[in-house]
N, C-alpha and C positions, 0 to 999 in steps of 0.2 A: 700772781703778783708776789714779789719778794720784798722784805722789809729788812734793812740793814741798820744796826747801831754800831758805829765804828769807834775804835779806841780814842780817836781824836775828838770825841764828842760831836760828831756829825752824824746825820741820819740820811738815808735814801730809800725811796721806793722805786722798784723797777718792774716793768712788765716786759717779758722777753728781754731784749737787750736795751730797751729804752728807759732812761731815767724819767720817772713820772712825778717825783717830788724830792726835795732835799732841804736841809737846813741844819740847825744845831739842836742839841738837847742837853739837859742837865738833870741830875738827881737832887731832890730837895726833901726836907722834912717839913710838911705843912702842919700848922697847929691844929690838931684835931681835939684839943682840950688839954688840960694840964698833964694828964697821964696817958695821953693817946696821940702822939705825933704820927701823922700819916705819911708813909713814903710815897713820893710823887715823882713822876717824870714830866718834864716841861719841854715841849717841842716848839721851836721858833724857826721860821714861820710854821704854822699860822698862830702860834702862841696858845697851844692847847695843853691842858693839865690832865694827867691820868694817875689814879691810884694804881699801884702795881704790886705783883708778887712774882718771885722767881723761884722755880722749883726744878732742880736738875737742868734740863735743856729747854724748859718751857717758861716763857714770859707771858703773864696774863695782865692786861691793862683794863681798868674799869673806868668808865665815865663817872666822875664823882658827883654829878649833879643831875642835870635835866633828863636825858634820855636813858641813862643807866645801862648802856650797852657794854658788852665785854668783847675784847679782842684777844685772841690767843695765838701766840707765835711759838713755833718749835724750831730750835736750832738744827740746821742741817749742814752737811759738808758742802762747801762751795765747789762748783764744777768749772 
């Protein structure tokens, strides 16, 4: 599966040549307390929030609440 964040604030997931999901996203700062704003990615649909970090070519998204799972994506050159 491939995950795309596009410059026009749209996202897509693809498996082989098939688009399996799409929508829009935005970067926000969620209030994590007066001295601790949390960088968040918001995906619509399905209206999901993730805390995130970016380091070099790696995006790590954390579920901020219930399941606490982590998704890691590494940028590759498109073929």
